C-alpha positions in Angstrom: 147.8 120.9 108.4 144.6 120.6 106.3 142.5 119.0 108.9 138.4 119.0 107.9 136.1 119.4 110.4 132.9 117.5 110.5 129.7 118.9 112.3 131.4 122.7 112.1 127.9 124.0 111.9 126.6 122.2 115.3 128.5 123.3 118.5 131.4 121.7 119.6 132.5 121.2 115.6 132.1 125.4 115.4 133.8 125.9 118.3 137.5 123.5 117.8 136.5 125.0 113.8 137.8 128.7 115.2 140.3 127.6 117.5 142.1 124.9 114.8 141.8 128.5 112.1 143.8 130.9 115.6 145.8 128.1 115.3 147.0 129.2 111.4 145.9 125.8 110.4 143.7 125.0 106.7 140.3 124.0 107.8 137.8 122.3 105.1 134.8 122.6 107.7 131.2 119.9 106.4 127.3 120.1 107.9 125.1 119.0 106.4 122.5 121.3 108.0 119.9 119.7 109.1 117.2 120.6 111.2 116.9 118.8 114.3 116.7 122.2 116.1 116.5 125.5 114.1 119.1 126.1 111.4 119.5 129.5 112.4 122.4 129.2 115.0 123.6 126.9 112.1 124.0 129.2 109.5 124.7 131.7 112.4 127.8 130.1 113.2 128.2 129.7 110.0 128.5 133.3 109.8 130.8 133.4 112.4 132.9 131.6 111.0 133.3 133.4 107.7 130.6 131.6 105.7 127.4 133.2 103.8 123.7 131.7 105.0 123.4 131.7 100.8 126.5 129.8 100.2 125.7 127.5 102.3 122.6 127.0 101.9 124.1 125.1 98.0 124.4 120.9 98.4 128.6 119.6 97.9 129.7 122.8 96.5 132.7 123.9 98.6 132.8 127.5 99.6 135.9 129.6 100.5 135.2 132.2 103.8 134.7 135.8 103.3 137.0 136.1 106.4 139.1 133.3 106.8 141.6 132.2 103.9 142.7 128.8 105.6 138.3 127.6 106.1 136.6 126.5 103.3 132.8 124.6 104.1 130.1 121.9 102.5 127.0 121.1 103.0 127.1 117.0 103.0 125.4 113.9 104.3 128.7 111.4 105.4 125.9 109.1 104.0 126.9 110.1 100.2 128.9 107.5 99.2 129.3 109.9 96.0 130.7 113.7 97.1 132.2 112.0 100.6 135.2 109.9 98.7 135.4 112.3 96.1 136.1 115.2 98.9 138.8 113.5 100.9 140.5 112.4 97.3 140.0 116.2 96.0 141.2 117.9 99.2 143.8 115.9 99.9 143.5 116.0 104.3 146.4 115.0 106.5 144.2 115.2 110.1 140.0 114.9 109.9 138.3 115.4 113.3 134.6 113.8 112.7 131.9 115.6 115.3 129.2 114.5 112.8 126.2 112.6 114.3 122.6 112.8 114.7 122.6 115.0 118.5 120.5 113.7 121.1 119.2 110.2 124.0 115.8 111.2 124.1 114.8 112.1 120.1 116.4 108.5 119.1 113.2 106.5 120.6 111.4 109.0 117.9 113.4 108.6 114.8 116.1 105.8 115.0 116.3 105.4 111.1 118.2 108.8 111.2 120.7 107.4 113.7 121.6 104.4 111.7 121.6 106.3 108.9 123.9 109.3 110.5 126.6 107.9 112.7 126.3 104.3 111.7 126.3 104.5 107.5 127.9 108.8 108.2 131.2 107.1 109.8 131.6 103.8 108.3 132.6 106.2 105.1 134.8 108.7 106.8 136.1 105.5 108.1 136.7 104.5 104.1 138.3 107.5 103.4 140.6 108.0 105.7 142.2 104.7 105.4 141.9 105.3 101.2 143.7 108.6 101.5 146.4 108.1 104.2 144.5 109.7 107.0 147.4 110.4 109.6 144.5 110.1 112.1 141.1 110.1 112.6 139.5 112.2 116.0 136.3 111.5 116.6 132.8 111.9 118.4 131.9 109.7 121.0 129.4 110.1 124.0 129.5 109.8 128.6 126.1 107.9 127.2 128.2 104.5 126.2 128.6 103.6 130.5 124.4 102.9 130.1 123.7 103.1 133.5 126.5 102.0 135.1 126.6 102.7 138.8 130.5 103.2 139.3 132.1 106.3 139.5 133.9 108.3 138.4 133.8 106.4 134.8 136.6 105.2 133.3 137.4 103.9 129.7 138.7 100.2 131.0 134.6 100.3 132.5 132.2 97.9 131.0 130.0 99.6 128.6 127.9 97.1 127.1 124.0 98.1 128.1 123.7 101.2 126.3 120.2 102.8 127.3 119.7 104.4 124.3 119.5 103.7 120.4 122.2 106.7 120.3 124.7 105.7 123.1 124.5 101.8 121.3 125.2 103.6 118.1 128.7 105.7 119.5 129.0 102.4 121.0 129.3 101.1 117.9 131.5 103.5 116.3 134.4 102.7 119.1 134.3 99.4 117.4 134.0 99.6 114.0 137.0 102.2 115.2 138.6 99.6 116.5 138.4 97.4 113.6 140.1 99.7 111.0 142.7 100.3 113.0 143.3 97.0 113.4 142.7 95.8 109.8 144.2 98.6 108.4 147.3 100.8 110.7 144.5 103.7 110.9 145.3 105.9 113.6 141.7 106.4 115.4 140.6 109.1 118.3 137.5 108.2 120.3 136.0 111.2 122.5 133.5 110.5 124.9 131.7 113.5 125.3 130.9 114.7 129.1 127.4 116.7 129.0 129.5 120.0 127.1 128.0 123.6 127.8 128.7 127.0 126.7 128.1 129.8 124.4 126.5 129.5 120.7 125.2 125.9 122.5 122.2 123.6 121.8 119.5 124.6 121.8 117.9 120.9 123.5 120.9 121.0 125.9 120.0 121.7 129.7 121.9 124.9 129.9 120.1 126.7 127.1 116.4 125.1 128.1 117.0 126.4 132.2 118.0 130.0 130.7 115.3 131.0 128.3 111.9 128.9 130.2 113.4 131.3 132.9 114.5 134.3 130.7 110.3 133.9 129.9 109.1 133.5 132.9 108.0 129.0 131.6 108.5 126.7 134.4 111.5 124.5 134.0 111.7 120.8 133.5 113.2 119.0 136.4 113.5 115.1 135.3 113.9 113.1 138.3 112.5 114.9 141.0 116.0 116.9 140.3 118.0 113.7 141.9 120.0 114.1 138.6 124.3 114.4 138.4 126.1 115.1 135.6 129.9 115.9 134.7 128.9 120.1 132.9 131.9 121.0 130.5 132.7 124.4 129.7 133.5 124.3 125.6 136.4 126.1 126.2 137.8 123.1 128.0 136.8 120.9 125.3 137.7 122.8 122.4 141.3 122.5 124.4 141.8 118.3 124.9 140.4 118.6 121.3 143.2 120.3 119.3 145.1 119.2 122.1 145.1 115.7 120.2 144.9 116.6 116.9 148.6 118.9 117.5 150.0 116.1 118.9 152.1 113.2 117.2 149.7 110.4 118.7 150.8 107.9 121.0 148.2 105.3 119.2 151.0 105.3 116.2 153.4 103.3 118.7 150.7 100.9 120.0 150.7 97.4 117.6 146.6 98.5 117.0 147.0 102.4 117.3 143.0 103.0 119.0 142.8 105.1 121.6 139.3 105.9 124.3 139.3 109.4 126.2 137.5 110.8 128.9 136.9 114.3 127.9 134.8 115.7 130.8 135.6 117.9 134.5 136.7 115.8 136.0 134.0 116.1 138.8 130.2 116.0 138.8 127.9 118.5 139.5 124.4 118.1 141.1 121.1 119.4 138.7 119.8 121.2 141.6 123.0 123.2 142.4 123.3 124.2 138.2 119.9 125.5 138.4 120.6 127.5 141.5 124.2 129.2 139.3 121.6 129.7 136.7 119.1 130.9 139.2 122.5 133.5 140.5 123.3 134.7 138.0 119.9 135.7 137.0 118.8 137.3 138.9 115.6 135.1 139.4 113.9 131.9 140.9 112.9 128.9 138.6 109.0 127.7 138.2 109.9 124.1 138.6 108.3 121.3 137.5 109.2 118.1 138.9 109.6 115.0 136.3 110.0 111.4 137.2 112.6 109.9 134.8 113.2 110.1 130.9 113.8 106.8 129.2 117.1 106.5 127.6 119.0 109.1 130.7 120.8 108.2 133.2 121.1 108.9 137.0 124.8 109.8 137.5 127.8 111.5 135.3 131.1 111.5 136.3 134.8 110.9 133.6 137.9 109.9 134.9 139.9 111.7 132.6 143.1 111.2 134.3 144.5 110.0 130.8 144.5 112.4 128.8 146.2 114.4 131.5 148.5 112.5 131.6 149.2 111.8 127.6 147.8 115.2 126.3 148.3 117.6 129.4 144.3 118.2 129.4 143.3 120.5 131.9 139.8 120.7 133.0 139.3 124.6 134.7 136.7 126.6 134.3 134.4 126.6 137.0 130.8 125.8 136.1 129.6 129.6 137.6 132.3 131.2 135.1 131.2 129.0 132.4 127.0 129.3 133.3 128.3 133.3 133.8 130.3 133.3 130.2 126.7 131.1 127.5 124.2 133.7 129.6 126.2 136.9 128.9 126.6 135.6 124.6 122.0 133.9 125.2 121.0 137.5 126.4 123.7 139.5 123.6 122.2 136.7 120.5 118.6 137.1 121.3 118.3 140.5 122.4 
């Protein structure tokens, strides 16, 4: 299959591209390489896929990987109403995996315009290009943040998600509504994936795993919000990628429905206390963290926990990486990358 993966220089997108290439698919990666966090990490991810930095810097130019015959990359913004449809028309994709988005809950308080541009305007352009170019299946990233301050756990996709507590969450809920509309109006098969706290090698510098490890190794105190009274469904990247690629490769069950639309949780199927997560990092590093205990942050939630039974039933999803093992893999990568 020929697959477009947006957000290819991002954490999850990079790993999804690697997995699809290993499975011998033809992959075109797309990313705007914005500076929300250090672009060096993004360029280095692309380098692992055989795309040199000088080539990747060129906008709207499709460049060929030097190591993977089935991979090419184009730097492009999803908001581009001229070049994005042209890319779809020229490349004739079978599947689109849209992982590009302006990420981060707290950053949405500082720069809301970026979320509207990328997550709403950009997603609309993906939907339009998909329906006009006979895309067989659009798989897209949603987020556990859509559950807002829901107290019922584990979170189920049938739960109401009408009370987001951040603009980021509101844009992700909007994506699900937009996708449903296009599935209903144009019979476009869409599958939304509500990701739960993904971590692992090549992870984002703004996420807890990276922040904690970096601070502990550099003798800085870590910020522990809500005085440590938080729980998260921490999910290792390999388990996430397994789920995403199974959906991409499968004949979608959505196509059998009157409206070919579905949303799944994709997580580790358990909730882990933040302080236990920190303790596992300390044990792996052999260093006790200096902790700066802080109040709850605006836009944050107390607890996340994914019910993934639908994904298990429909696609045989099986998250099985223990947290301590996943932490060890990340720390090994971090020490090697920053050595």
